[in-house]
N, C-alpha and C positions, 0 to 999 in steps of 0.2 A: 529729577527725583522720581518722577512717574515711571520713566523707562527703567531706572534701577530697581524700583519696587516690583515692576512687572517681570523683570529678569529673575529676581530672587524668587518670586512666586512660581515661575516656571521651573526653576531649578529645585524648588521645594517639592513640586509635583514629581519631578524626576527622581528625587531621593525617596519619596514615599513609594513610588513604583518599584524601586530597588528593595524596599522593605516587603512589599507584596510578593516580589519574586523570591525572596528568601523563605517565605512561609513553607512551601512544600519541602524544602531541604531541612528546615527546622523541625517540622512534624516528623519527617522520616528519621532524623537523628534522635528525637525524643522517644520514638517507638523502639529504636535500636537500644538506647540506653536502658529503657524500662525492661527489655528482655534480657539484656546482657549483664546489667549491674543490679544486684539485689539492693532494695531499699532506695533506688533512684526515684526522684520526683521531679522530672524535667519541667512540668507545667505548674509546679507549686512553689518550691523553694527558689529564692533568688539566686543562690549559688549554682544550683542545678540549671537554672535558665541560662546563666552565662556560659556554663559548660556546654549546654546544648547549642547555644549560639555559636560558640567557637568550633564545635564539631560540624556544624552545617556548612561552614565556609569551604572546607576541603571538598565536600560533595559538590558544591556549586562550581568550584574550579574544575573538577573532573568532568562535570556535565559540559562545561564550555570547551574542554579539550575534545570531547567525543562528538559534539554536535557543532559543526562549522557554521550552521545557519544562525547560531546565536549572534555572530558578529553583525550581519546586516540588520537584525532586529535592534541590537544595542545602538548601532550607528544611526538608524532612523530616529530613535528616541533622543539621542544626543543632538542631532540636527534640529529637531523640533523644539526641544526644551532647554538645551544648554547654550544656545546661540553660538555654536561652533561652525565656522564656514564649511560648506559641503565639500569644497575642493581639498580640504585638509584631512578628510576621512576617506577610508577605503570603501569601494563598492564590491558587493558580492560576498560569498562565504569565505571563511579562512581556510584555504586549501593546504598551505604548507604548515609544517609543525611549528615553525617560528611564529607565523601569524596566529596559530591556535594558542600558543603559550601567551602571547601578548593579549589575545582576547580573553583568555582565562584569568589573567592578572587583572584586566579591567573589570570583568564580571564580578570577581571576588571583591575588588575595591568598591564597586557600585553597591553590592549587596551589604558589605560591611557598613559603609556610610549610611545606606538606606535603612538598615536595621536600627542603627543608633538613632537616626533622626525620626524614624517612625515611632520608636519607643518613647522618645521625648515628646513627640507630637501628641501621643495618647495620654501621657502622664502630666506634662508640665502645665497645660492650660487649666485643667480642673484645680490643680494645686494652687496656681496663681490666683484663680478666682476666689478660692476660699481664703487665702492670705490677704487679698485685697479687701474682702468683705468682713474679715474678723473684727476690726476696730468698731464696726457699727453694730456689733452684737448679733450678726446673722449666724444662725445655727444650721449647719449642714450635716446632720447625723449620718447619712449614708456614706459620706466620705471619711468619717471618723476624725475630723479635725476639731480640736477644742477651741473655744473662744479665746481670742488673744486679750490679755489684760495689760500688756506692756506698751501701750501707745502705738506708734506707727512703725515699729520694727517689722511686723508681719507684712504690711503693704510694701515696705521696701524689699523684703525678701521675695514677695510675689513679682514685683517689677524686675528684680534681678533674675528670677527664673525665666521670665519672658525674654529679657535681653539675652540670656544665655542661649535660649532656643533659637532666637533670630540670628545670633552670632554664629551658632553651630551650623545652621542652615546656610548662611552666607559663606562661611569658610569652607564647608564641605562641598557646596556647589561650585565655588570658584576653583577649588583644588581638582575636582573631577573634570571641570571644563578645561583646565590647563593640561591635565594628563591625557585627555581624550585623543588629541592628535598623535601623541607618542605611542599610545597603546592600540588605538583603532585606526590609525593612519595607514596608508598603503606601504607595504613592504617593497623590497627591491623586486621581488617576483611579481607583485601586483603592478608596479610601474612598468616592468618589462612587458607584461601581458597587455596593459593598456596601450603602450607604444606599438605593439604588434597589431592590436585591433585598429588603431588609427592608421597605421601603414596599410593594412589590408583594405580599409574603407577608402583611403586615398587612391590606392591602386585600382580598386573597382571603379571609382568615379573617373579616373583617367582612362580606363579601358572603355567605358561607355562613351566618354567624350570623343575618343579616337574613332569609335564605330560611327557615331553620329556625324563627325566631321568628314570622314571618308565617304560614307554612303550618301548622305544628304548633300554634302558639298559637291561631290561629283555630279549628282543628278541636277543640281541647280546650274552648275556651269554648263553641262551639256544642253539642258533645256533652253538656257539663255541663247546659246549659239544656234540651236535648231530653230527657235522662234524667230531670231533675227534673219536667218537664211530664208525661212518661209515668207516672212514679210517682204523681203527684197524681191523675190521672184513670184509673188502671188499672182500678178497679172501676166507676166511673161511666160512662166513655166508652172501652170497649175498642178501638173503631175508631181513635180519635185516638191511643191508646197504640201501636197497631200502626203507624200512620203515623210516629209519633215514633221507634219502633224501626227502621223502615225508613230514616228519615232519618239515624239514628245509623250504620247500616250503610254508607250511601252516603258520609257524611262521613268515617268512618274509612278507607274504601277509598280515597277521594280523598287523604286525608292520607298514607296509606302510599305511594301512587304519587308524591306530591310529595316525601316523605321519601326515597324511592328515587332520585328525580332529583337531590336535593341531595347524597346520599351518592355518587351516580355522579360528580358533579363533583369531590368530594373524592378519590375513588379515581383519577380521571383525572389529578389533580395529583401523586399519589404512586406510581402503579403504571404501569410501562412496558409491561406485558404487555397482551394483547388483552382488551378488556372489551366486554360487550354494550351495545347502544345504550340510553341512558337515555330515559325518557319525556319528551316535550317539556313545557316549562313552560307553564302555562295563560296564555291571552291574553284580550282583551276578549270574544272569542267564547264564553268559558266563564262569563261573568257571570250568565247566566240560571240555570245550574245552581247557581252559588254563591248566588244569591238564593233559589232554591227550598230549598236545604239550610238556609239561615238562617231562612227563614219557618217551617220545621218546628220551630224552637225557640220559636215564638210571636212572632217579630219581624215587624211589618208594614213592608214595604219598598215605597216609592213610587219607581219608577225611571223616569227620563226620559233617553233617549239620542237625541241628534240629530247629524246629520252623517254623513259617509261613513266608517265604521269601517275599511273596506278600505284607505283611504288612509294609515292609521296604520302606520308601520314596525313590524315584529315586536318589536324591542327596546323601543319606547315602549309598545306594547300590553301586553307582559309586565309592565312596571313599573307601568302604570296599573292592571292587575288586582291586583297586590300591594298597591297603595295602597288600593284599594277594600276588599280583603280585610282589611287591617289596620284600616281605618276601622270596618268592621262588628265586628271583634274588640274594638275599644275600646268600642263601644257596648254589646256584650254583657257585657264584663267590668266596666264601670264604671257602666252605667245599667240593665242588665237588658233584658228584652224590650220595649223602647220603640219607637215608630215611627221609621223612618229614611227620610229623603228623599235620593235619589241622583240628581244631575244631571250628565250627561257631554255635553259639546258639542265637536264636531270641526269646526273652520273655520279657514281661512287659515293652514294649517301649524302649528296648535297644538291641543293637547287640553286643555280646561279641565274641571276636576272639582270639584264641590261636594257635600259630605255634611253633613246637618244632623240632629240628633236632640235630644229633650228630655234634660235632665240631672236625675237623681234628687237629692234633697237630700243624701244621703250621698255622692254622687259629684261634688259641686261641687269646683272646683279647690282643692286643699289639704285637702279633707275626708277622712273616713275611707275613703270608697269609692275614692279614687284610689290604686291600687297598681301595682306593676310597674316603677317608676322611670323611666317615660317612654321606654323603649327603642324602643317601636313608633313614637312620634312622631319620634324622632331618625332611625330607619330610613327613614321616609317622606321627611324632609327630605333625607337623603343620596341617596335614589333620584332625587328631583327635581333635586337639584344636579348629579348626575352626567350628567343629560340636558340641562343648561343651563337648567333651569327653577327653580321655587321652590314651596315648600309652607309652609302655616301652619295652626295650629289654636288654638282658644281659645273662650272664652265669647262668645256673640253672641245678642242678643234673648231672653235667658232660656234658651238652649239651648247646644248645642255645635256648632261649625262647623269643618269641615276643608275647606280649599281647596288645590288643586294646579294648577300650570300647567306643561305639558310641551310645549315646542316641538319640532318635528321637521322643519321646512322648512329646508333649507340643505345645503351640501356635506358629504359624509361621513356623513349620517344613513342608517341602515339596520341590517341585522341584525348587522353587525359592531361596533356601538357598545357602550358599557358596559352591562353586565347586572347 
């Protein structure tokens, strides 16, 4: 009972708020009637008050049509006072005309019910008090109520008035709460916009996850092998150990720079304040440095690059670098320091990439050496697909082969494409 009484009280406040919102339109209508209709008395006679009340509602509906921000204000009030679940109500202003019409209908209904309940709230309690006190001879001259001489008929009427007020509040509040999801709920356009926002957020998270996986994963794989090689030859070949330690330093420095780039992208999405410029993502021009760091881990890399790399748009060049980086990480992670052949060819508006390496027995597909769940290969396929190309990986000629095709000739290709 306490919960029901509290809910009715909140809905009562919501209805009185509707009456308060009606007042500017009521006063504007009363001024218009006074100027346009001779002898009109909108604030005096009861009939004119009802006419003014009826004329104020179309003005309220027009305001809701012209001001889309009324919907989020009404939605916030409904969530707080009418106990309507938030997921059943729309977020943001009403942008389409269909949403505006529904908001206008809701606003009019809210002000209509609010005006009636507000008027009853002002008039019913004083009348009920006088009727309840009349049998006891209480005289209340300011209200103009005569003393009752017919027993308990007046108190019964007073109780009936209070019951009518409470019943009206309960019924009007329940009706508005039932109509709120239909009139303030999301339209088809709102649901489509929300789905697009969720898809964009998911794509952004996946992109950041790919960047972290490729950059940091490669660095950790390379550093693990470099540190292992340095430990094994620390006593017998100190010069090689020093080279391996220097390679570890370069690899970790590069990984920190790339991590800062990815975190800069993340901060840019959530921070509206000024931020320092992030380091640019590596492109095909950084492949030689990548190969040198990987060779320091004991990997023999045979690289063959043909064609004009300057003709490759930056976005394609960045994705190609990441694909090569992930291919080397897979070789280090699953096969160890084995020879890797990298062939990159740029011709006729397309970048073709092939990477091949032997596969250790423990690293055969399905064997114990295959770990990590294939996230890197899925990331490679996603990168290629976003650029309109394709990528595949699998066993070939007793080894492992990764191929990717990245087209870049065509309208709209450039630095503004997907990254």
